N, C-alpha and C positions, 0 to 999 in steps of 0.2 A: 786186683793181683798186690795191692799195697797190705803190708805189714801181714802177712800170711805164712804160718809153719806147719810143715807136714813131716811127722818124723813115725817110725816104725822103730818100738825099742819095748823093753819089758818092765812092768810096774816093779817099784824098789820096796815100796814099802805095802799092807793090806790100805786100802784107800781109808781116808778119815771122812767121816759122813759129820754134817752138821746141819740140824735143823733148825729153823729159824722159826719165831712166833706168827708171821707173817703166811707160814706154808710151804717158803721155800727152802730149797735144798742147797747146799754146796758139799764137793768132795774134793778134798786134796790129796794127794801123792807124789811119789816121785818114778822119775822116766827113766832107766837107761839105754843110753845108744852106745852102740859099737862100731868103731873106726880099725879097719885093718890095713897095714901097710907095709912095704917093704922099703927097707933104709939100702944103703948104699951099697951094704955090704952083701944084700941079699937075703936079709934074715929078717923073718916076717914078725910083726907086732901087734899088738890090740890094743886100741884106746879107748876106754869107757868116759863116758861125756852124762853128766849127772842133769836132769831139767827137772825144775819144780813147777808141777802143773794144780791147776784144779778148774772144775766145770761147773756147772750151775745146773737147774731145771731139771729137764726129760735124760739129758745128755748126763747128769748125778746119777740118775737114777737107773740108767744103763751099764754106768762104769760101777757101782757099786754092787749091782747085782751080777755082774759077769766077770767083775775085774779081782784078782787079788795078787797078792804077792810073786811073780814071777809069770805071770798071764803076759805073752805080748799082745799089742795092742797099737795100731793105726790112727795116730790122730790127725785133724785139723783145726787148727787156731789161731790166736794173732798172740805175739809177745805184747804184757803188760809190766811196767815199772812205775814202783810208788817208793816215795822218799820219806823219809823219816825221820824222826831226831834219836841217838840213842840214850841210855839212861845219863852218859857222860856228856850229854849236846851235841855230841857228833851227827851229822848230818849223814846219812847212809840210804842205798838204795837196794832195792831187792825186785827182780827181774822174776818173772813166772810166764807159764801159756795159758790161757784162758780157751780151753778145747769150748770146738763148736759140733764136731762131728767125732766119733769114735768110734772104731770096730776091733773086737777083738779075736785074734786069729788062732791063739790058742787057748 
């Protein structure tokens, strides 16, 4: 159960597909999840969270065929953090979710 993520959300952009010379396939997209809460005064609020998502192989094929902007998707995967140097030489990090399983819900 370590480093496991489960989300249900809507695809924010049409999945971007990258095909590699080795035959591997990678798909990237964003996923929006929503949270609804009530404040102290009883007012309802919605908050949207955006997640950077990528998948490989058969999962990437499935998402590329069944997913497009607006599709509701249930995913399981893990967090991946990459570190890099910006053009100005500043150390930065980028966290995304690597999908292992996905199911289109709409």
